[in-house]
Every structure is written in structure tokens, then in C-alpha cells.
N, C-alpha and C positions, 0 to 999 in steps of 0.2 A: 690628112695631107701632111707629108713630111715637111718639117720646118724649113729645110733647105729649099724645097720647091716653093714654099710660101714666100720666102724673101725675094726670089726671082720674079714672082708674079707681082709683088708690090712695087719693086723698082722698075720692072719692065724695060730693062736695058739702060736705065739712068744710073750713072756712077754715084754710089753713096758718098764716097769721099769728096766728089765734086759738090754735092749738095751741102755737105758739112762745111766746106771752105767757102761756098758761095752764100749760104744763108746763116751760118753760125750754128753752134750747138749750145745746149740741147735743142733738138729739132724733131718735131713730130712730122712724119711723112705718111700721107694717106694715099691709097690707090683708088681713084674714082672707078677704074675698070673693075677692080675686085669688089668694091661696094655694089656696083651694078650687077655683077655676076651673082652675088649672094642674094640681092633683092629678087632677082629673077628666078633663082632656085627656090626661094620661099613661095613666090607667087605660083610657080609651076605645080607645086604639090598642095596648094591651098586655094588662093583666089581663082586661078584659072581652071582648077580641076573640079571644084565643087561650086554649086550655086550658093549665093547668099553667104559668101565668106570674104573677109577683108583683112589684109595685113596692115598694121600700124607699126611705125618705127618708134621705139622707146627713146625719146630725145635725150634722156639723162645719160645714155651711153656715149653720145658724141653729137654735138650740135654746132653748126656754123652756117653762114649764109650759103656756102657752097653745098653743104649737106642738104639744106632745104631745097636748093635748086634740083639736086639729084632726086630727092623724094618726090617732088612735084612732077618731074619729068617721067618718073617710073610709076606714077599714079598709085602711091600708097599713102595711108593716113599717118597721123602723128599723135603720139601721146606725150603731153608735157606735164611737168610736176612742179612748176614754179612760175611766178610772175615773169622772171627773166627769160625763161624759155618761151613763154607765150609772147613776150615783148618782141623777141627776135622773129618768131614765126609771123606775127601780125605785121611787123615791119617789112617782111618779105611777101606780104599778101598771100600767105599760105591759106588755102580754102578753109574757112572756119568750120564748115560742116564736116570736114575730115579730121578735126582736132578733138581729142578727148583730154580733159583737164583732170589729172590725178593728184595725189598728195594726201597724206593722212592728217595734215593739220594746215589746211589752206587758210590764209589770212583773209579778212573781209576785202582787202584791196585786190587780192588775187581772184577771189570769187567775182567781184565787181568787174574786173578786167575781162574775165572769161565770158561773163554774161554780155558785157558791152560788145565784145568782138563777135559774139554769137557762136561760141564753140558748140560742137555737135552734142557733146555729153559731158557731164561732170560725174566722176566716180566718188561716191560718198563713203567715208570710213566710219562714221558714227551717226547716231541720231542727232547729237548736237550740231554736227555739220549740216545735216539735212535741214534742221531748223534755221540755221544761219543762212543757207542758200535761199530758203523760202522767204525769209525776211528781206534779204537784199534784192531778190528778184521782184518781190512785191513793191518795194520802194521805187523801183524803176519801171514798173508795169511790164515786166518780162515773166516768162515761164521757162523753167529749166528742166530739160530731160536729164534724168540721173540714173546711174547704175549703182546698185548697192554692193559694196565689196564684202565678200564672204570669206571668212577664215575656215577652210574645210577641215582643219584639225590634223592634217597629215604633215609630216616633216620629211624634207628631201635630204639626200646624202650630199651635203655641201657644208662650207664653213658656217658656223653659227651666226655670223654677222650677215650672211647672205640668205638666211632662212626668212621667209615672209609668211609662213603658215605654221600652225602648231600652237600649243598651249601658252607659250611665253612670248609670242610675237606681238608687236604693237599694232599690227595691221588687221583691219577688217572686223566683221561681226560674225559670231557663231550663227549657224542656221536658225536657231531659235530666236536670237536677237534680230536677225534679218526679217523673220516673219513679223516680229513686233514692229519693226521699222516700217514695214508695208502698211500695217494697221494705222500707224501714226500718219503716214503719207496721205491716207484717205481724208484726213481732216485738214490738210493743208491745200492752199489754193494756187500756189505758185511753183510747185514741183510736180513733175510727172515721172514716176519710176517706170523705166522701160525694160529693166532686166538686171542681171547680176554680173559681177566681176570676181575672178579669183586669180591668185598668183602664188605659186608655192615656194618659189625661191629662185636663185640665180646660179648659173654655171652647173646645171644638172646634166648628167651624162646619159641617163636612160629615162624612158617615159613612164615608168611605173608610178611615180608620185603624181605626175600630171593626171594619169588615168584614175588613180584612187580619189584624187580631189574632184575630178569631173563627176565621178559616181555620186559623191555626196551632194554636189550642186545640182545634178540632174534630179535627184530625189527631192531637193528643195523646190525645183521648178514644178515637179509633179504635185507636191503638197500645196503649193501656193496657187496652182491652177484650180485645184479642188476648192480653194477658198475664194476663187474669183479673179485671181491675178494672172494675166497672160504675159509670159516672158517673151519679149520681142527680140532682145539682144543678150547674148552670152559672150562675155569677153573672157577667154581662157588664159590670158597672161602670156608670159614668155619664159625666159630662164634657160633657153636651150644652150647647152655647153659647147665650147670650142677647145681646140688643142693649143695649150700654151707651151707644152713640151712634147717630145716624141713619146713620152709615157702616157699621155692623155689619149683616151679612146672614146670620144663622144659618139653617140648614135647619130646617124644622119638626120637632117631636119625632117624628112618624110616619116621617119620612124616615130617621131613625136606627133606630128600633125595628123597624118592619115588615120591612125587608130582613134584619135580623139573625135575626129569628124564622124567616122563610122559608128563609134559608140553612141554619140549624140543622136545620130539618125536612127539607130536600132532602138535606143531607149524611147525616143519620142514616138516612133511607130508603134512600139509595144504598148504604150500608154494612151494612144490616140491623141497625141499632142502635135502641134505644128512645131517643126524644128526651128529654134530661134536663129536669127542672123548671128553668125559666129565671127569672132575677132581674135586674132593673136597679136602679140606685141613684142617681137624680137628686137633687141638692141645690140647686145654683145655679139650675137651670131652674125649680124650684118656688118658691124663696124670693127670688131676686134681683130680678126685676121687681116683686115685691110690696112692696118697701121703698123709702123715701125718707129722707134725712137732712136735717134743718133746722138751719141755722146763722144766727147773728146777726153782721152786719158790725160789726167794731170799729174799722176804720180803712181809709182809701182813700189810696193813695200813687201818684201818677203820675210815672213816670220818662220824660221825653221821649226818643223814639227807642227805647225798650226795651219797656215795657208799663205797664199800670196794675195795681198790686198791691192786691187786695182782701183784707184780713186778717180772718179769721173766728175765732170762739171755739172752734173744734175743729181737727181735722186728724189727724195721725199717731195719736194715742191712740184715736180712734174709727174711723179708716180708714187702716191702714198699707199698703193694697194699691198705691196709686200709687208709694210708695217701694220696695216689695218687687218688684212685677211691672210697673212702668210702666203700671199700669192707667189707662184713660181713662174719663171720665164725662161726662154731660151735666148741665146745671144751668139753673135759671131763677131770676130775681129775683121774688119773690112780689109780685104786684100791679103789675108793670111789664111790660106786653106790647108797648108802643109806644115810639117814639122811635128815634133813631139808635143803631146798635150800634158798639161799640169793642172793640179787643183788650184782654182782661182776663185776669189770672192770679189764681185763687183760692188764697190762701196760708194754710196752717195756722199755728197759734200756737206750735208747738214750736221750740226752739232747734236747728234742723236745716235746712240748705239744701235738703235733699230733702223737707221737709214742704210739698209743693205738692199741693193736691187736684186742681186742673185748671189746666193751663198753656195760655195763649193761646186762650181761648174768647171768642166774640163775645157780649157782653151789653149791654143798655142801661145808661145811667149809673147807677152804684151809689153809695149814700151810707151814711154811718155810721148804724147802726140798722136798715137794711134786713134782710130775711130772705131767705136763699138756700136753695133746695131742690136738693140733689144727688140725681139719680135713680138707680134700679136699685142700691140699696145694701142690699137685703135679705139678701144672702148674703155671708159672710166679712167683715162689718163688725162687727156686734155680737159675733159669735163670735171675732173677732180683737182686740177692743178691749182696751186695756191702760192702765196707770197711768204711762206715760212722762211725765217732768217732774211726777209726782205729780198728774196730772189725774184727776178722777173719771170712771168709766164712765157714759155717758149713760143716760137712761131710755128705755124702749120703750113707745110707745102703739100699740094695735091699733085699727083702724077696722073695724067690722062693721055692715053695713046703714046706713051713714051716721052711725054713732054711735061716738065715740072712747072708749076706756077705758085706764087705766093698766095696763100688763101687767108691766113690770119697772121698779121705781123707780130713780131716780138714786142712784148711790153717793155717800156722804158722805166728807168729809175724815177724819172719825173712823174710818170703816170702812177707809180706806186704811192708817191707821197703827195699827189695832187689834191687830196682831200684834207690834208693836215692844215690846221688853222694857226 
């Protein structure tokens, strides 16, 4: 989707400048209609097309009470990776059987909270974690269904900090270690392994890595079946890419999902196996293009022969991704569609040379007081926001049917320092 078309779909006739003046900036703007469209697109090629398939939303991409209401209405599951995400979901009475608790280093309190709420499954990243879950479950007379996270050993074409499979990643167990974990599980009384999980990385543009990883895990399923273990569930992760700029060309969601389902069915049929219940967990794909961040320009500084720096009232605290991942974005100057373009760098306000939102973008002339909209910020922006330099976390406005509503209010200075003694 062209980025210009995307911004029209997010705002749905609502004036961005009016939102900026009415709610202040920086401001996260999310389109409920776009989130819904993308959820339904995923379900159309997975949940609704194939039997025994279920989409879960990866909460780490974007989570709020409004988002949980949308997920519940659209009948998809939820993957949480922290006690905080679980706390919000449980406070909204999100169905516990539709929740999977992830995380490579869950604390005892997080495990206890998951068991107490009755989450459907816990994804285990190590034998130590399996032992911890068994002990905690036993102390409270509970039994936990677990998925063993497998590192299939393949690496996707993405930034190194977004790789979650391969020789150097912290996530998961090798297939040999996963087989050993199953042997250990037989000796435990309070955990029930029901299948496997894998996730190869994030912001992947083509499905080859997913399919290579799937092949490895399918062989593991076959091997462990021969040893007496029946895989009931296979979670194939997410990581499906989206367009941050017009140069990005991600494969459509069905190009990832449908070949994986077909291959799982073909493999299981050829080996005489029952095909497991399949799960995918998109986060960025659903939330990313549904969000835009609005900033107000505070200063413009032209350095001849270098660039024009446009200083805005946000940056690293509301979007650390450019500094962390060298992430690229598109942007528009609200109300300025014509005129000559010039090389511009959108600079954040923090005292960090790395606080650059977009480097060397072509924009029309920008002046102090203008509003800039940075596109495709719905995923990993609000969820990664922070108080660096003691900046408050921005508000979130949701647009639905062309009408905006405040969804998450702006943090105050008093709230930042409320814990100080």
C-alpha cells in the first residue's frame, strides 16, 4: 500500500492538525477500522480458511484497553510476554484460555500470575523454566500446559536485533535440547507438554525463512512422535513484514500463511501424523500500519552542504526504534502537499546524537509550528515508549468511523515522579 493511501485510511477524514491542537503532541493516532481490516485479512487466509487454526495477537506490538476490546470482539487470541501485559488483559477479563504467556525469562511472580489466571498455555524457553513452572504449579495444585520453544537454527533477512532464530540468539532450544526437555517433562507431575513453538524474527519480507524453520520443526514433530510424544499444538510465530516506506515490498500475509499450512498438512499426511492445531502470532502486521505519530516542529536549522534539521517535540522517548534498529519511516508535513522538496532530517529532542527520527527525507519547506505525521508507528512505539530525559509518555487517540476518541491519556510530570521518596 502506498504510504499516501495509508495516511488517508488512518485519519479517515479527521484533520490531523485539529488532532494535534486538540490533544497536544507528540500524539499517537490509531485507526480502529484499519486494525479491524487487518485482523480480518489474517483470519480470512488462516482461521476461516483452514480447520484447527487460530490467530493470536502479539501484545508486545501494541496493547491498551481499547485494543483488548477490539481483539475480543474479533475473536482472536492474545500472546503476552510480561506480568504487565497479563495484568491489563486479566483486568479486562480477556478469556484466559485464549492467552499464551511467552517470555524467555519469566519471573516466578509472572508464572504464578499466569497460572492463577488460568492462561491457556505457557511457552517455555529452557529446561530451567520448565522446572520452575512445575514447582510453582505444584505448590498451588495446578497443572500447566506448555509449549517448548524451538530454535530452528535459521536466520532471517532482518536487523540483527530482530533475529530470534540462529546460532547466537538467546531464544529457544535446539531440536536436540527440545527432545531432552520432553524426556525431563515425563518425570514431572505438574506440566503437560502439548507442542512446540518457533519464531524466526521480525519484519521479514518473504516467507522462505518461515518455511525453512517449519521444515526443521516438522521433522522434530515426526521424531518425537516415534518416541511416543503426540504434538497437539504448533505455534509458528509471526514476524510478517509491513511497509515503512515506499521502498519496502513485503509479501502479502497469505504468501506467508498459506504455504506454511499446506506444508504442515502435506508433511503430516506423508508421515501418517495428525496435523497439529496451528497458531500464528502477528503483532506488527496488525498494529503497525494502523498508527501514525504527530509531532509539532519546534525549530528549523539549515546547515549548508549538510542538511536541514527539523527539530520536533518528541523522538527517542516515543519512538526508540531508529536508534535501536536503524528503523526507517515515512513522513508528511500536514497541510503541505506542494512546493519544491529539499533534503531534511527530522531530529528528536533528546540529548543524544542518535535521536534522529528520519534522516535525509525529501520534504517541502518546513517551518516552526508545522505538524509532521510519521507513518506506520502503530507497533513498537507506544509499547516501547519511555521517560528518557524525563519526558512524559504521549497520549493515544483512536479513530473509528471518522470519529476520534481519547484512548490513553498523556502522562503527567507528577506521574513520572510519583514513586520518588
